[in-house]
Each structure stands twice: as C-alpha cells, then as structure tokens.
C-alpha positions in Angstrom: 4.5 13.3 9.1 2.2 13.6 5.8 0.2 10.5 5.0 -1.4 10.2 2.4 -5.4 8.3 3.0 -7.4 7.1 0.6 -11.1 6.2 1.9 -14.5 6.7 1.6 -15.6 9.8 3.9 -18.8 10.0 5.0 -21.2 9.5 8.0 -23.2 6.2 7.0 -20.7 4.1 6.5 -18.0 2.3 9.2 -15.0 3.0 6.6 -16.6 6.4 6.2 -16.7 7.1 10.0 -13.7 5.3 10.3 -12.1 8.2 8.0 -13.6 10.9 9.5 -12.5 9.4 13.3 -8.7 9.0 11.7 -8.6 11.9 10.1 -9.2 14.2 13.1 -7.3 12.1 15.6 -4.5 12.5 12.8 -4.4 16.2 13.2 -4.6 16.0 16.5 -1.4 14.1 16.8 0.2 16.7 14.3 0.6 14.9 11.3 -0.4 16.4 8.1 -2.7 14.5 5.7 -3.7 14.2 2.5 -7.5 12.5 2.0 -8.4 10.9 -1.9 -12.0 10.0 -1.1 -13.8 7.1 -2.4 -16.9 7.7 -3.6 -19.1 11.0 -2.5 -18.0 12.7 0.8 -20.1 13.6 3.0 -19.9 14.5 7.0 -23.1 14.7 9.6 -24.2 18.1 9.9 -23.9 17.3 13.5 -20.5 16.9 13.2 -19.5 20.5 12.6 -16.5 19.6 14.6 -15.1 17.2 12.1 -15.3 19.8 9.0 -12.4 21.6 9.3 -9.7 19.3 9.2 -11.7 17.6 6.4 -11.7 20.3 4.4 -7.9 20.5 4.7 -7.0 17.2 3.9 -9.3 17.1 1.3 -7.6 20.2 -0.5 -4.2 18.8 0.3 -5.3 15.6 -1.1 -6.8 17.3 -4.6 -3.8 20.0 -4.4 -0.9 19.3 -2.4 -0.2 15.6 -1.6 3.3 14.3 -1.2 3.9 11.5 -3.7 6.2 10.3 -1.4 4.4 9.9 2.0 2.8 6.6 3.1 -0.2 5.9 1.2 -2.8 3.9 3.5 -5.5 2.6 1.8 -8.9 2.2 3.9 -11.2 -0.4 2.5 -12.2 -3.5 1.5 -9.7 -6.6 1.6 -10.2 -7.3 -1.8 -10.0 -3.3 -3.4 -6.6 -3.1 -2.3 -4.3 -2.6 -5.7 -5.5 1.2 -6.0 -2.5 3.3 -4.5 -1.2 6.9 -5.1 2.7 8.1 -4.7 5.4 6.3 -4.8 4.5 4.7 -1.2 5.1 2.9 0.8 1.8 1.6 0.6 -0.4 0.2 3.6 -3.9 -1.5 3.4 -6.3 -0.5 6.4 -8.8 -3.3 6.6 -11.9 -3.7 8.6 -13.1 -7.9 8.1 -15.4 -10.2 9.3 -14.6 -13.7 8.2 -11.7 -15.8 9.4 -10.8 -17.0 5.5 -9.4 -14.9 2.7 -9.9 -15.5 -0.5 -7.4 -15.9 -3.2 -8.1 -11.8 -4.8 -7.6 -10.7 -1.1 -4.8 -12.5 -0.6 -2.7 -11.4 -3.7 -3.6 -7.7 -3.1 -2.7 -8.0 0.4 0.7 -9.3 0.2 1.7 -6.8 -2.4 1.8 -3.8 -0.2 4.3 -2.9 2.2 1.8 -3.4 5.2 -1.3 -4.1 6.3 -3.5 -2.5 9.4 -6.5 -4.3 10.7 -8.4 -3.5 13.9 -7.8 -6.6 16.2 -5.5 -9.2 17.2 -8.0 -11.4 16.1 -7.5 -10.3 12.0 -3.9 -9.8 12.7 -4.0 -13.7 13.6 -5.8 -14.4 10.7 -3.6 -11.8 8.2 -0.7 -13.7 9.6 -2.1 -16.6 9.0 -3.1 -15.8 5.2 -0.5 -13.8 4.0 2.9 -13.4 4.6 3.6 -9.2 5.0 4.2 -7.1 7.9 0.6 -6.5 9.8 -0.1 -4.8 12.7 -3.2 -3.7 14.8 -4.6 -0.1 15.3 -8.0 -0.4 17.6 -10.5 1.5 16.8 -11.9 3.5 19.2 -15.2 5.8 19.9 -15.5 9.2 19.6 -16.5 10.7 23.0 -17.8 13.9 21.0 -19.9 12.2 19.5 -21.2 9.3 21.5 -21.5 10.1 25.1 -21.0 7.4 28.4 -23.8 6.2 30.0 -24.9 3.7 32.7 -26.5 0.6 31.3 -28.8 -1.3 33.8 
C-alpha cells in the first residue's frame, strides 16, 4: 500500500524518532512510503541502517507521491489541519493530557481517523471526539537499544 506520511524526521524529538522507526517498519512490511517532512531532516549518523529507507521515502514525497493514498500526519493534536492529497486523512497524535482543547477537538474531528499510542489515549479521544480511533503502540528499536539486565 502507498502511504503518505507528514512528520518531523529527526533523531532529537519523539515525533522525529517515531517517524524514522515507522518509516523503517512500514518498508519492512512491504509498504511504499512518501515522506513529507515537517522542518529540517536529520538522522543520527550512528543509525546509518535507517538512511536508505528515509532517503527513498523523502524522494517519493518530493517527486512521486500518490495523491489518492492515505495521508497520515504524525504531529501535535493542535496541528492536524494540513494534509496532502485526497486522503483518507489520518491523524497520529501523541499527547499527555486527559482533556483536549477546542482547537484539538475541531481538528481531530475533521479527519477520517485518529491513531494514538495507547488505550489511555484512545479512551480520551473516544470521550472528546466522535471519530474512529485506533491504538498503534510504539515499540523499541532493538537495533538501537539493546536489552539488558536491571538490578
């Protein structure tokens, strides 16, 4: 499936890291990704294994994205009114509060679906907006973070 992803793409923010890991996971699952970055792109040189997929997704996002593919915006819940293509438009939000303000409610109510990382987030979204919501838990990249014993 072709997917357009609009997101920060950097190694210094949670959204940026999520974008990098999501890009690689989607490629591993056989999807084609078009990445439209928010802000500057920066990928940690120590994570060179991520560069090939990011470069390909960026190229597709600039030159070759499918305007009919699902478009996912991975960013703040108050900044969900900027999408590309005809959709469907999907918001992927990460938040820490248990209540949404009016801007967040309005913007998240005007997309086809909303993705969040936890059941807690889904419960809040289900209470605050009348929209399809899905949980996509974020994982740990075991190529970057190695399991270890704790004392």
